[in-house]
Structures are given as C-alpha cells and as structure tokens.
N, C-alpha and C positions, 0 to 999 in steps of 0.2 A: 486164684479168689474161691474158688466153684469145694476146692477139698478143706476152706475152715474150718468145716462141719467135724472133722476127721480130726483136727488137731486137737480140738475141746475133746474130742474122745476118746484119745490117748490117753489121759487121764485116768481111766479106768481098770486099765491093767497094774500102771501102781500098785492105786490102793487096793485091788481086790490081792495082791502078791500080800499087802500088806497085813488086810485081815485076815487072812489064811497065815502067814507066818507070827501073828503077832499074840497067840496064846501057847506057844512055845518058848518064848522069850521069858527067862529069870526075871522077876518080879523087883528092882530096888531095897538093897538092904536098908537103906536109910526108912522108905515108905513102911517095907514092915515093920520097923523098929517103932516107929514116929506114930505114926499111923495106925497102924493095926494092933500095935504092943505086942509084938511075938517077937521075943527075944530067939527063941529057938530058930524060929525060921530064918531071921535075920543074922543068925551067925553060921547056918549055913549056908545063904548066900553069899558071907564077906568070903567064908573059907571056898567056897567056889569063884569068886572073880577075884581074890588076891593067891591062891593058892597055896594058903599056910593055915596050920591048925588051929596056934592059938591067935586067936582075933579080939580077945577080950579090949584090948586098948583099941582097937576101929572102936569098937560098942561105945565104950565109955566117951570115945572122944565125940561119937554122935548126939550123945546124952547131955554133953557137955557144952556141945553148939546149943541142942534145944532148949536148955535151960538159960540160956544168954539174950538168944531170940525170946523167949518169954518173959524177961524182965527187963530187953529194949522199952522204953517210953516212944508209944507212936506221936507224932507232932500230925498236927493241920500244915495242909499250905501257907494260910494268916500268921500262923506263931515261927515260922521257919523261914516268912520273908522279915521277922521282926527281927530274929535273931543277929545280931554284929554281925558273929562270927560268919555266919553263911550266905551271907543275904549278896555277898558281889561272886561269888562261886554258882548261886542259884540265876542270877542274875544274868551272868557267862552264858552258862546252858541254853538259860531261856535263848536271848538274843543268836546265840550260833545256830539254833534246832531252826529258828526263824527264820534265818538266811538260809538255809539249806533249800526248805519250804519254796522262798522268793525267788532264790536264784535259777531254777527249774534244775538244779542235781536230780532230782529222782525222774523228771522227765526222761531225762536221757537213758 
C-alpha cells in the first residue's frame, strides 16, 4: 500500500517519451489536405505512407469523401427519435448501453 504513489507516477515515463517523439511523427495526409489545404504536402505524405509515386486517386478519394460529409444533413436527437426507420435501432442501442452500465460489467 505504501507504494501506490509510484504506480501513479509511472505514467510520467510514457508521457515524456510521447512528448519527445511526437514532433518527429509525420502528419496525416487527410489533415494536411482537409484542414491545412496543402495538397503538395498531402501528396508527399501519401507517397511516404503508401510507397508509390502516383497518389492522385487517394487524394481524389479523400476530397470526394469530404464533399459527401459536407452535404450530410445533421439531425437532432428529437428528429432522430421521430424517424420511424431508425427509432427501434436507437432504442435498442440505448437499452443495451444502459444495461451495460447497470449490470456492473464496467466495474469488473
């Protein structure tokens, strides 16, 4: 029992390693393309990750996915519950997650 502070202090070492290594890790091509709008760096990152020179297909795929996400309509929880097509799926997920919380599985 007297050594529990060492257990809590052990998390310092992985966090320091992560803080030192993080600046040397490459950035995500999706982040570079969609957030930074830097196509050249995104293509270079794709080339590094995939190991091939022609990555135009991957860039176009990410841009197409971004356009689809922008056109997706967000709905509120009330609208979601009013939609007959998904009402029972939402109800099933809510009941299942509630049972997980109440049965003590998380405590185990």
